[in-house]
N, C-alpha and C positions, 0 to 999 in steps of 0.2 A: 770025718771029713769033710772037707770045706763044702757049705749047702749053697746050690747055683738055681737057677733057678729052668726049668723043663719043658715047661710045656705052656701056649700060648695058643689055646682056644674058642676057637668062634661059633658061636650057633646063628644062623638065620631066622630068629622070634617075627612074626607080626600076630598082630589083634584086630580082628574086622572088624574094625570101628565104625566104617559105612556102612555097615549094614542101619545102622540107630543115625548115622550123620552126627558123630558126636565125634567134634574136632575142623569141622565145616568153617570154612572159610574163603575167602575173595577168590584167595590163588591155589589152595588147595579143598574143593569144593567133596570132597568123595575120598576121605585120606584113610587109607589102615595105619597106625600107629604101630611103626614097628621097630626093632633095636637088632646091632648086630653087636650079639651079647659074647662080652669076653673072658675067662676064667684065665686069670697067671695062674702057673704052680713050678711047686719047688720039689726039691729030692727032699725035702724035710715033711712032707705032705700038708704044707702048709697051701694056700688059697686064695685069692684077690679078686676081685670080683666090677668091672667097668662096664661100657654100654656105649654103643653111638647109636643115636635117634635120628631115626628116617621114617618117612613116611606108606612105607611100603613096596613098589614097582622100585628097583636101583637097590635094595638091603644087601641083596645080591654083589653089587660091586664092591661098597662095604665093607662086607669077608672078607672080598676075596684084597682088600686094600690091608686087613687087618693079617692077612694070613703070608702079605707080603712083608711087612713089619716084624713075625714071628722070630725069622734068624738074626736081628741084629737083640734082641731079651735072651734067648733060650742061651744056658751056657754062661750068664753071668753071677757073677758071686752075690749072692742077694743080700748078704753085709755090706757091700760095696757099693751098690747102688743103692742101697736107702739109708748111706751115709752121706748122695751127693745126689739124691735126683733129680738137678738141674742140669748134671751129668747124661743122666740118662737121654732125659727131655732135648736134652744138646745131639744123642748120637739118633733119637730117634726121628727129628726133626731138618736135620743138616746131614743123612745119607748123600752122598758125594753124586747115586744113581736115583733113587726114589724120591729127593727134593726134586727133581725136574718137574716130576707133577704135580707141586705144587707153583714153585713153595710158599710152606705156608701159608695152606688154602688147600677148601678142597677135600673131596673125598682121602686122602691120602692123610692132612693135619687131621681130622676129626679121627679116623684110623689112628693117627698115633696117641690125640687125648681120650680114646677108651683104653689104650693099652697102659697108657701112662695112671689113667686115674685107678685102673684096678692095681698098678704097684702102690697109687696111693691108699690103695683101700687094704690091701697086705699089708703097708707099714699099719696105719691104725689099729689094725687086728693085733699084729705084736705088740703093738704099747699098748692096747687093752681101751683105747681111748675112740672117741667117735671123732671124724675127719676134724671140726669144726675147733674144738678142743688139744686136738695133736695140733696144728697150726697156731691155735692159741696161746698154745704153752712154749711155742719155738720164738728164741731169740732174737732182735731185731738181722742179725747180722745171718742170721741161719736162713729167714727169709727173703733176704735179699738176694742169697744165695741160688736160689729160684731162678729168678728172672735172668733174661737174655734180653741186656738194654745196648744191645750194640744198635739196634735201629731207634733208639729211644731217646739219648739223653739230648738233642735238641728241646724233649718235655720234661724228660725225671732222669736226672744224674742218680748213680748210686749214696752219693750224700744225702738229696734231698729224701730218697725212700728210704736211707735208715734216720732222716729226720723227722718224719711222719712216724715212722713205728717205734722211736724212742718219744716220742710227745703222747702215745695213746697206752705207754705202759703203764705208768702209776695209776690208772686205773682200771684194769682188766680184771682184776679179781674182784670188786664191787661189779664192774657191767657182767663179769660172767654170771654173780652170783642172781642180779637182774636178769639176765636171761634164764637161765634155770629157773626162777621163778616166776616170771611174768611170759616166757615166750613173746614168740619175735611178729609183728603185726603184715597180714594175708588179706589180698585180693582176689576175688575170685571170677573167674572166664566162663564159669560152668554155664552160668544164665542165656548166653551170647553166642552161641554159636548160629550159623549166618544161616544151617539148614533147620532149623528147630522156626514151631510155630509162634506166633505172635502168643497165643494164650500161654506156651512152656514159657515164651519170656519173663511173663511179666509172673507167671507161677513162682519160676527159681529165680529171679531178683525178690523179691518177697522172702522167701525164703532164706535169702543171703544175706537180707538184715535179720531176720526173725534170728539167723546163726548168729549175730556179732562184727561181719563182713564192714569197713568202713568206705569199703569201696569195690565197685565191679567191674566187670567190662565187657565191652557187645565188639561182634565184628562187623565193617563196614566196606563196602567200596566195589558193590556190585552194582547196586541200583536206589540209586538217588534219594526219590519219593520212599524208596521202603526203607533204608535206613534214618532218613527223618522222620519217618510214623514208628521205629523202632524206637528212636531214642527218646521219643516223645511219651510214649507206654512205658519204657524205663525211667527215666523221670519221675514218669505221677506215680509208679509204681514203689518208688524210695524214698522220692520223698524231695526236696532243696539240697540236705545239708548232705546225702551221701556220695560219694565221689563217683563218676560211673566214665572211666578211661575208653577211650575206642582203640578199636584196631584195622586200617588196609590192607594188610599182608605184603607190604609193595603193588598194590593194584594202581598207583594213580603216576603221571607224569605230575610236574611240581604245578604248571596250573590249575589240570585237575584236583590235586589235591587243595590249592586254595579257593577256587571255589566250591568244592563240597564242606571242605569245613566252615566257610562264610553260612553254610545252607543249615551245619548242626549247630551255629553259635550259639541258638535262644536258647538251647535246651544245656548248656553248662558243660561242656564237654571237659574232663578236667586232663588228660591227654589225648594227643594220634598217635597212634603204634605206627613204625612202619608204612609212613605216608606216601613214600616211593623206593624206586631203588636201594637195597641197602649198601652198596657201593658208593655214593651218589654225597661225599659230602655236602658242597655246593648248592647242593637243590634241596638237605636237608636244613641248611642255613639260612637262603629264602624263605621257605616258609616258615622256616621257626619267628624269621621277620616277621611274617606276612599274617597268621594267624594267633599271635601275642593277642591275648593274657594263657590261651591253649597252648601248654608245653607240649614239648617232641619230644619222643622216644624212641628206642631204636638202639639195637643190637644183639638181637639173638641170632641173625645173620650174616652177622660184621665175623669177617675169616679171620681177624689175629690183631695183635696187639698195636699196630702197626695204624691199622684201622680205628681203630680205637681214637689211640693219640689226635690222628687228626682232625676224627667229629670235635673232639675237643678242645684244641688249639684252632680250632672254624671258630669257635661259640655255636653246632652247628642243633645242641641236642640240652635238654631239658633236665633229661632222668636215661639213664645208664643202662640198658638190661643187657646186662652178659647171660650169659646158657652154659651151664656145665658139658656138657658135651660138644659145643660148635667147636672149637681152640683145642690147642694141645694138654689140655690137660689143669690141673692144679696149678702149676707152674705159671702157667699165663696166666690166668687165672690172677693170680695172685699181683701180677704187672697190671696187668686192666683195672684192677681194686685201689691200686699203689697210685698210679694214672687220673684215677674218677677223684681219690680225696685228694690228688695236688690241684686237681681247679675245681675243686668244693662243688663236684654236679653228684645229688643223690643216686643209690642204684639201688635198682628196683629188679632182681633178675626173674628171665623168661623161666616157664617150668609150664606143666601139662605135660603134654607126650609119654613117655617111658619112663618112669624112674626121674623125669627131671627133676621132681616136686623131691623125691627123697635124694637128690645128690646137689642141686643149689641148695638146699635150705643152708648145706654146710658152709656156702662159700660167705652168704650174705649174714649168717653167725659170726662167722670169723671177723669176716669185715667188721661186725658192729664192736667184738672184742677187743680186737690187737687194730685195728687200722685210721677208721673211720672215726669210733667212738661213737655214733649217734644213731639213735633211732629218727631225727625228722626226715616227714616226705619218704622213708621205708617202707615197702611193700614188698613182698615177696608172692609171686603169683600162685597161685592156689589152683587145680581142675579135681573133677573127682570120678574122677575115670582107675581102673588098671594098679588101684593101690593095693588092693587084693595078691597081686601076683608075687610081691615082695615079703623077706623076711623078716624088714622091719619100716614096716608102711611109715608117713608121715602121720603125725597125729598133732588134732584141732581143736582146741579149744577158745573160745569167746571171739573167734576170727583171725584165732594168733596160734601160728606153729610153734609146738610143744619142743624147747632143746632135746635134739636125740642124744640119747647114752647108751647106745648099745656101738660096741666096735666098728669100726668101720665107716664105709663113704656110702654108704644107702642101698648101691645099686647090685646086692643077692637077687636074684629073683629065686621061688621056688620050683627045687626041678619039676614036679608036676606041671608048673606052668611054661616052663621051656618044654618040657616034652610034650605038651599039649598043642604049642602055640608054635610050635619050629615049621618052616614053613620050605615044605609042602606036603611034606607026606605028616604031620600030624592030624590027630582029627579033628578039632577043630578047623581045618581045609580039607578034611576029605567030605565031610559033612555038608551038602549043600543050605545055602542058605537060606 
C-alpha cells in the first residue's frame, strides 16, 4: 500500500521560565517559554517533529492554527511530498481560505512552519542524515525548487540563486569536513537577561568568556541609566576584545533608539538588535545611518521573506537574524539565506527559546557549507536553557556549536518532558510556583 500521512498532532507545551526571569527582556518581562509541539505520522509508523515557539499566553491559539492546517496534510502520499517539499509549502501557505488569516504572516504562517519543519524532520530521518547535511547534499536545482520566487524576482531571480549555489559547490566537501571537525561559532545571551542582578550578569559574563565565547549579548530598553551601568559592568568583566551585542526587543521608536545608543556607545556595543518595530524597514535604515559603526541587526520577528527582501534592498541592516520557527519552514529560510548571500549580509540566527538552538543550527551550517561558504562575522545565538528536554540537544565546545550528527531537524522532545509540561494539566502546572 502507498504510505500516506495519517495524522498531524499538536500539544501545548509550556515551561515556567518566568519563575526565575529566564528570557526576560524589555518587551517580554516574564515569559514562559512555550511551544506548539507538532508530530506528523504516517501509515508506515514513521514520525517527524516540529514546533512553533511562543512565550506563554496565546500558545493555545498557535496549537489551534496547527489543527486548522492538519486536513491539508493528512492523506497525502509521503513519497510525493518528500519529492516536492516546495509543493507542500505552497499548499499550506496558499490555501484559498486559510491564507486570508495572513497571508504569509502571523499565527497561521508560524503554524505552517511548524508542520513543514516536522515534515523536513521526517525527511531527514528517512535519509539517515541531520537536516543541515541533507540540505547541503542537494543539487542547486533541488534547492531552488524549494523557493517561492513570486515576490522576490526584483531582488533575486532563480538564475541568480542557481549562480550563488553553483559558485559554492566546489568547496562543499572541504567546508563540511571543517564543520564536523571545528564546529560553528556561537555567542551567548545567557548573561544578559533584563531581570538578572548586576552580580549575576558579571558572573555569567566572565563564565562565558572562560567557556570560549567571543561574543555575549545584553538585553536593554527599559531604563537608560541601568543599561549604561550594566553595559559598563559587562565591558569591565569581559575586557575590550569580546564583542557585546545589545538587544532592545523592539522597545524604542526611531529617535529614542538613536539617543539611547548614543548613551551606550562609549562601551563599544557590537550591534543593536531590534531597535524598533520589526516591520519598520525605513526606521531601521535611519537608525543604521545614525549609530554607525554600531551594527544594526534584526530578523527574529520578520514575518516573511518579502520583509527580509525589503530590509536588504533598503540597506537597513548589517546583520540578518533568521529564526527557525517564525516563517514557513525550511524552504522559506532557504530563500532568506539566498537573499542574504546575494546582498552580502552575514546571517547570525536567533536562537534560545524552546528548541530554537537545536533547530536553527541546521540552517546556519547548511548556509556555510552550500550557500555563503564563509564563517566571517557569523555566529549562532546560544542560551543555556531547556536543552535537556530534547532527544538530541545541542552540543558546544569552546564557544562553538558542534555539528549535529543525529538524523533529523532537532525538534523532537523527550516524551516525559512533553507530558510534564503539557498545559494546563501537566504536573509542572498543577504544582504551585
